[in-house]
N, C-alpha and C positions, 0 to 999 in steps of 0.2 A: 774692551774685551781683552782677555789675557792670551798670551803666547800665540799658538798656532791658530786660534780662532780669529784673531784680529789681523793677521798679516795680510798685506796687499801684494806680496810678491807674486809674479805671474806663475811661478812654478810651485806655489804653495798648494798643499792638499785642498784647502778650502776653495781656492780659485779653480782648481781642476774639477772639483765636485760640482761647482756651480755651472760649468760648461755642459754638464750632462744632466742638468735638471735636479741636482741635489744641493742642499745647503745645510750646514751644521749650525746649531744654536745653543746658547745657554740662557736659561730663563731663571732669574732670581725672584723668588716669590715674595720676599719681604718688601721690595719696592716695585714689583711687577715689571721690571725691565727685561727686555730680550736683547741679547747681543747676537748678531748674525755673523757667520763666517762666509766670505765670498760675496758675490753680487746677488744678495737676496732679492733686491728690487727687480732685477732682470729675470730671475727665476719665476717670480710671481707676476711679472708683467705690469708693475706699477712704476710710477714716475719717481717717487722719493722713498728712500728707506725709512724716513721718519714716520711714515704712515703705519709701520709695523714695529714700532719701537717698544711697545708694551704688550703684555699678555692680553689686556683688554682690547687693544687695537686689533690684534690678530684674531681674537675670538669673534669680533664683529664681521670678519670675512667668512667665518665658517657657515656653510649652508645647512639650514634646518637642524642646528645642533646648538643648544645654549651653552654659554661659557662654563656654567656649572657642570653640565653633563660631560663636556670634554675634559674638564679638569678632573672630575671623578674617574674618568676612564684612564687618565694618565697616572693619577696619584693613588691608585688602589694598592693595598698591601702594607707591609711594615718593613722599614729599613733596619737591617741588623748590622750594618756597617759597610756593606759592599754596594749599597744602592739597590733599587727595585726596578727590574726591567719592565718595559711596556712596549706594545706595538698595536697600532690601530690605523684604520683607514677612514677618511672623511673627505668631503668636497668643500672647496673654497670658491668664493666669488670675489677675487681681489678688486675688481673694478665696479663693485656695487651689485645690487640684486638683478640688474638687467645685463650684466657683463658675462663673459664666457666663464665656464666652470672648469676648475682644475681638480683632478682627483689626486689626493696626497696620501702617501704612506708615511706615518710618523712613528719613529722607533728610537728608543734610548733608555736612559735610567734617571730616576729621581733620587735625591739624597736628603737625608734628614740632618746630616752634619752634626751628629752627636745629640741632637734634640729628639723630641717625640713627634715633631711635625715636619713636613717637607719644607726644605729651604731652597733648593735649586733643582733644575731639570736640565739635563744635557742630552741632546739627541740630534737626529738627522731627519730632515724632511725631504721626501723624494716625490717628484711629479710622476704619476703612473697612469697618465691618460691612456696610453696605448695598451698597457697591460689590462687596465680596467675595461677598455673597449673589447679586448679579446675575451675577457671573462664574461662580460655581458653577452657577447656573441655566443659563447659556448652555453651560457645559461639559456639564451633564447632558443638555440638549436636543441636543447634537451627536451623542449616541449613543442617546438615548431618545425615546420618543413621549410627547407631552404629555398625551394623553387616557388612555392605558392605563398609563403608567409603565413599559412594556416597552421593550426595545430597538427602535430604529426600523429602517426598511427598509435604510438604508445600512449600519448596523452588522451587521444580520442577514446581508446579502449578503457582507460582509467575513468574517464567521464561516463562511459557506458555503464561500468560497474556501479558508479555512484547513482546514476539515473535509475537503474533497475532497483537498487535498494530503496531509494526515495519513493519510487512509484509503488512498491509493495507496502511500505510503511504508511504512506499517505492515501493509499487506495486510489491513486490517480493513474493516468496513462500518459505515455510518451511514444514517439515514433523514431525508429531508426531507418534511415534511407541510405542507400548506396547509389551513387550516380557515376556512370561510365560514359566517356566520350565514344561515340560510335566510330568504328573503323579507324581507331587511333593509329594502328600500324600503317595504314595507307597515308595518313597525314605525315607520320615520321618519314615514310619512304619518299613522299613527294616534296616535302619542305625541309626535312632534316630534324634531328632530335632537339636541337635548340629551339627551333620554331614550335615543335610539339610542346615543349615546356612552356613557351610563351602562351600558346593557345590554352593549355590547361590552366595556367594562372589567370588568364582573362576570363575563362568560363567560371572559375572559382570566385572571382570578384563580382561577376554578375549575380551569381547565386547568393553570395553573402549579402549583397545589397537588398535582397528580398527576404532575408531572415528577420524574425522578430527578436526583440531583446530577450536574452536568456537562452536562445537557441545556440547550438554549437556546430561548427563546420571544421573539418580537418581533412587531410589527405589520407585516404584509406589505404591505397596502394597504387603504384604505377599511374595509370590514367583514371583512377577512381577517387571520388570524393565521398566522405562519410558525413552524414548530418544527423544530429540528435535534436528533435523538435519537442520541446517541453510542453506538457499539458495539451497533448494532441491525440484525438481519437481517430478512428479509421476514416470517417468522412473528412475530417480536417486534413488528414494525411493525403487523401486523394486530391483535394483542392490545392494543397501546398505543392504537391508533385507537378500538377499542371502548371502552376505558376513558375516553377523552375524549368520545366520543359520549354515554355514559351520564352523565358528569359534568354535561352540559348538559340532557339530556332528562328526567332522573329527578326534577327538582324545578324549580318555577317560579323565575324571577329576580325578587326583590323590589326595586323602585326607589321613589323618592319619588313617581313618577307612577303607581304601581300595579304589581301582579304581572303578569309576562309569561311565557308559556310559549314556550320557544325551542328550536329544534333546529339542528344544524349539519351541514354536509356536509364530507367530508374527502377529499383526494387525497394520495397518497403515492408516493415513489420511493425506491429503495435506492441509496445512493452507495457506490462509484463505478460499480456495475454498470449503472445506467440513465442515467448522465450523467457525462461526464468533465470538464465545465466548467460554469461558472455559467449561461451562456445556455441550454445544453441542459437543465440541471436546472430552471430557471425555466419553460421551455416545457413540459416533460413533466409536471411536478407540476401545472401549471395544466390541462393536458390531462386528467389523471386526475381533478382536481377537477370539471372540466366533465362528465366521464362520471358522477361520483357524483351531481351535481345533476340530470342528465337521468334518472337511475334512480329518483329520488324524494327526499323529504326525509329527513334524518338518516341518510345512507348514507356508507360508506367504499368507495373504489375504489382499488386499487393499480395503478400503471402496468404495462402489459404491452407489451413491445416488439412492433412489427408492421412487417414489411418493406413492406407495402402502404401503411400510414399514413405511414411515413417517406418513401416514394416520392412520395406525394401532397403531403407538406410541401415536399419539394424542388421538386416541380413548381410548387406555388403560389409559392414564392420566385422561380423562374425566370420565371413568368408575370407576377408583380408587377414584376420588373425590366424585362421587355419593355414592359409598359404604361407604366411611369414613363419608360422610355427614349423611347418614342414621343411622350410629352408634351414631354419636355425637348428632343427633336430636332424638335419642331413638325411631326410627321407626321400630325396630325389634319386630316381633310378633312370637308367638309359635302356631302352629297348632297341634292337638292331634289326632293320628290315633290309634284305638284300636287293641290290640293283644289279641285274644280270645282263650279259651280252645277249642280244636277241638271237644271234645265230648259234652260238655254242651253249648258251644257257649257263655259262660259268659266271660266278659272282665276281663283279668288278670292284664294288665297294658296298658299304652298308650305310644306310641313313640312320643316324642316332636320333631317336625319338624320345621325348620327355614322358616320364611316368612318375607318379607320386605314390610312395608306399604309405598306407594308412596305419594307424596304431594297432588296428585289429589284424594287420597282415594283408589286407586286400590292396589291390593296385588300381589307381585311377589313371586313365589314358590321357594323352595330350589334348584330345578333342574336348575333354571336360575341364581341362585346366586353363588352356590358352585363352579362350574367350573371356573367362572370368578375370584372369590376370591382366589382360588388355583393358578391360573395362575399369579395373581398379588401379591401373597405372603401375602394375607390378611386373610387366613383361621384362623390363631391363634386368631386374634382379634374377629372374629365372634364366634369361639368356646368359648372364654372366656365370651363373652356377653350372649351366649346361656346358659352357665353354671350358670351365675348369675340369669337368668330368671327361669331356672328349679329349682334352690334351693329356690328362692322366692316363687314359686308355691307350692313346697312341704311344706314349712313352713306355708303358708296360708291355704292350704287345706289338712288336715290330711288323707283324703280318697284317695288322689292322689298317684299313683304308676307310675313312669315315667322311660323311657329310653332316652338317648341322644347320639348323634353321635359325635365322635371326629375324625378329619381329620388326615391323616398320618403325615403331617407336625407338627401338634400340639402334637400328641402322641410321636413323636421323641424328643420333647423338654422337658423342666422341669417346666416351669412356670405354665402351666395349671394343671399338676398333683400336684404340690406343693399347689396351691390354693385349688384344690379339696380336698386333704387330710386334709389341715389345717381347712377348713370350715366345712367339714362333721364330722371330729373328735370332733369338738366342739358341734355338734348336732347329737349324735349317732343315734337318731331315724330316721334320714333322710337316712342313708345308707341302711337300710332294705327295703326302698321303691324306690331304685335307681338302675338302670342298665346302665352301660357304654358300648357303642357299638364302636368297632374299626373294620376297614376293614381287610379282609384277607391279602391284600398286605402289609398293615402297620405291621401286626402281624409277617410276615415272613421277614421283612426288617432286623431286628436284634433280634434274639430269646432271647438273654440275656436282652436287653432293654425291650422287651415285657414282659418277666417274671417279671422284676422289676415293670413294669407298673401294671400288673395284681395283683401282690402281694400287692401293695399299695392300689389298689381298694378293695381288700379283707380285708385288715387291718382295714378299716373303716366300714365294714359290707355290702358293696355294691357288686353287681355281675357284671360279664363281659360277653358280647356276641361278637362273631365273626360275623360281617355283611358280606353279599354278599358271603357267603361261597360256594366254588366250582368254582369261577371265577379265583382263583389263584392256588397255588401249595402246600398248607399246607398239610402235612401228618397227619394222626390221631395220630401218635406217638408224633408229636409236640403238638397237642391239649391236649393230656394226660399230657405231661410234663409241659405245660403252665397252667394247671388246669382251663381251660375254662369252664364256667357254661352253656352257651347257644350257639348253632350254628344256624344262620339264613341262610337258604338255598337260594342261589341267585335266584331272580325272573325269570331270563332267562331260568332256568330249569323247572319252574313251569307254565309259561304262556301258553305253548302248550303241557302240560304234557299228556293229554288224546290222543293226536295224535302222540306223539314222543316216539317210542320204546326205543331209546337210552337214552332219559331223564328219562324214567321210570326206566330203569336198574340202572342208576347212582343214582337217588334219593333214590330208595329202598335200595341199598347197603350202601349209606351214612347214612340213618336213622338207619339201623341195627348196623353199627359200633358205631354211636353216642349212641345208646341205650346200647350197651355192655359196653361203657365207662362211663355211667351214666350222659351223657350230654343231656340236653333238646334240642329239635329242634323246630324251627319256620320256616314255609314255607311262603315266601313272594309272593306277586302278585297273591293271590288266587282270581280268578274271578267268579268261578261257583261251583255249588254243586257237579258236577261230579268229579272235581279235588279234592275237599275237601274229598269226600268219598274215593278216591284212597289213599290220604295221611293218612287218619284215619286208613285204612286197613293196612298200613305199619308201623303204630306206631308213626306218627308225633305228637308232644305234642300240638303245638299251630299253628294258622294260622293268616295271616295278608293280607289284600287286600280289594278290593271293595265288595267282598261278605260279609265281616264282618263290613265294615264301612270305609268311606273315611276320610281323615284328615280334621279337622274342627277347626276354630278359637274359636268356642263356648267351654266353660269350661264344661267338662262332669260331674263335681261333684256338680254343682249348682242344 
């Protein structure tokens, strides 16, 4: 070997390369000899370098690739004087067909040396087992789930598209099932999330073992598995579902964290009868899963088409689009209803109530908006929009004192509270003129979360009121612990107060307890003077209702 290829000095480039799994070579094609730089035998894990002295010797180590194919891969192109570059990857088995495999990156140039055919090849071989393993891992994760080893959601949905197309073209049927582990949040809470993953993987293995050849299983989402059963009609789907149910319920799942008894719920649809496309299939199979879970643990429910349900779905879509359109077109309005001092009847503050302006100029009240928004999961968007409007109003009108309502869904999240605290802390004067109202049901959902919510409200100088108090089950012990500022007595106890002995007893006791705890009281739905006088006699602080003034879009401070 010539010059720096053949040197055995410890500090030579070739020696250094061999220590990191690389080796240089020169291959003369006329005599098929290969000269190696550095310790090639050590790099390839063989005893004698003579075993790889020729191109033919080396080619016999190449896995599943004939010498001719490898030679063509290296020697493609035409040498115009500067050599022709090449780069390829292949596997070697230096110790024979039963020995370990090495992945090699082979890069260099071949030269014609003034002739028309290749005469020599000079290059570098690099062992890339680790890199190849990483690439294989990434390739695996592109279609598989890391926890269960099953196909991932993306791949599963691609197979769903293929199945729908094939079923339509061949006029056959298939089934799509979604399987969910019952009460999975309780399992995570009791055993931890790592144990939850193990249980999901174990359940997946049991179900996979009961699939037929050609069926597909993947991780649908979270604790849900998706199955595509080929050539499966409705009756076969029912029997298959029962097979999967029993696979899970008939024996406990053993994990390093202990044995766990698990059940699953299953929803299923027949393709293409129940769905012609991916979106419909996903929606309807989850609808059937929801019905299975509502019917109890460990149940299977097959999708049953319903004209009424489809009509409701389309109606919900239309309503959602209308509500989102109203927000994007900034048709949200605020109406202001006074809360007055019960003794002087002077307005103390106004409650800001949501209204939506329609394209025809009409106005829709909050009572018609909020239930729809809550059902469609849009409450948070409306609460954020109302917060913006209320803060704008307080900034523009220094005489304004306002309260605003926050839905249970919004109060349980973090974005509304973060925005509120960030904005109000930058304008400290706003907090003193602001009251946040949450319902009693949202207050008792999680006392720790409610305590944090109220603490954040207080930190920026605002106050908190419990709305619709008396409709839920909050104890006064909780009110004291939560440091609530105001209790608004639910209007259902006030509307017929003069005629209802039971309501009178309840309201009088409630007001006494609130007074003892230093909590202000507001009575809602006060319609007449007789009711107001009764409330005043019991010590109610403020009243709200038609007697004091209805909600109006007119600004009270102009």
